[in-house]
N, C-alpha and C positions, 0 to 999 in steps of 0.2 A: 836680722828683719830679712835680708833682702835672699840669704840661704832657704828661710823656711818657704816664701815666696817663691823657688825658683825646687824647691822640694813637691812642696803643692803643686803646680803647675806639671811635673815631669808624672806626679801620682797621676794625675787628671789627662793627661795624654795617654799616658799607660792603660788606663783603665777606659777610655772611650778608643782605643786603639784596638785592644781585646777583650770586647766589650762579650760581642756574640760568642767568644768562644768561654769565656768564662758562664754565659749560657745554658751553650753545648755543655760544657761539664758539669753546669748543676743537674740538668736533666738527666744522666748516665749517673751520676751519684747516687739522684734521685729511683733510678732504675734498680740498683745496685741493694742500698741503703734505704727505703722506704718508710722505717720508722724514726729515721731523722727531718723528713719533709711533715709527721707526724708529729712531733715533738713541735718543729717550730709554728703547726697551724694551732696547736693546744698554748702556750705560751703568750700569757699574756701579761697585759700593764696597767690593768680597769678600764675604769670607765673616765670620759670628758663631760661633762654636759658644755656645749653651747650653744645660746641662746635655750629654744628647750629642747633640745636634740642630746639626745644620749647618745655618745660615741665611744662603741667599743673597740678598745686600741691592743690590739694584737701585735705580734711580732711580721704575720705575714702582713698586714695592714701596712709595716714601719718599712719594709721590704718594697714591696708596692709602691710605696711616695718616693723611696729614694729613689725608684727607677724611674719612675716619671719626674720628678724633681731634675734628675741626669739630665731624658731628654727633655727637659722646658730650657736646658741652658745650652743646648748645643742646637735651639731654635733660632733661625739668621730674624732681623725683622724683616728681611727683606723679602722672604717666602712667605710670614704672616700679613705685610701689603697684601702681595699676590694672592693669598689665600683669600683674602677677605671682598676680593674683586669677583670670584668664581665663584657666584652663588649658586651659581643654576648647576656648575658641576657637583657641588659637595652635596644638595640637595638629590642629584640624582645617583653619587654614591652612596650616600643614606638608603637611596629608597632603594639600591637594588641588595643593598644589606640588609632589608626585614624583609622583601618580598621575595629573591631567590631563592632563600632554605626552608620558607613557604610552601613555593613553588614545590620544590623538591621534594617537602615533608606531604605532598600534596597527592603528587605523582607517585612517591612510592605507598602510599594509602592505597590507591587504586589498584597497584600491583598485588599488593598484601594480601587484597581482598581475595585470592588466588592461592593464599597460605593455608595447608592442610588445619594449623592449629591457630585458629584465631584469637586463643589468648596470649600466644607467644610473639603473633606479631603485634597484637596490642604493645608487647615492652616493648620488643624492637622498635615501632613508633616513638613510644617517649625519649628511650636512650637518642633516638636519632634528635629530636628536638629541643631533650636536653645539650646535647653535643653545639647545635643550631645557637643555642641560647647561654652558649657560653662568651662569660670574655676573654679576650686578646691583645687586652693594649699592653702587659707587661713585655712578651715578646715582640709585639710588632716594633715596638721603637728601638727595641735592640736589631733587628735586622735593618731598619730602616735606618739607623745610622751606620752599622758597618756597613753599609752599601751607599754609602752618600747619599741617603734620600730624603726626601720632603719630611724632616720631625715634623714639622707642623702640619701639614693634612694627617701624619700618622698619627 
């Protein structure tokens, strides 16, 4: 029993210490073999109904849940307590994450009026809006964990 606990602890510490390199390796593999990522995206385990909500369970969802669960295990309770005391800072960060991308896209919209092909400019603006709306939760936990950052805030 003790040997099994030691092995799990050693594996956990190894993964925690090298998580950023695993993430960078996954990005490199995805760049070379994009079909593997497409396969992961299309792999499904069916649907689960919780209350009146149907949840589509995919491999991608399970991988993200595992990453977030791993980050949750690394959160210190003292960080959570201090985070609750800094409500204004959290609201300011949330407002900045919402307002700054919109202001940037608005500014680019004004500049793109000078673009010679208006249809092309509209496609560029839609692309920028999509990038601004993309969730980054999975990667931020890995970067914060690697730099001994505040996982609760991440």
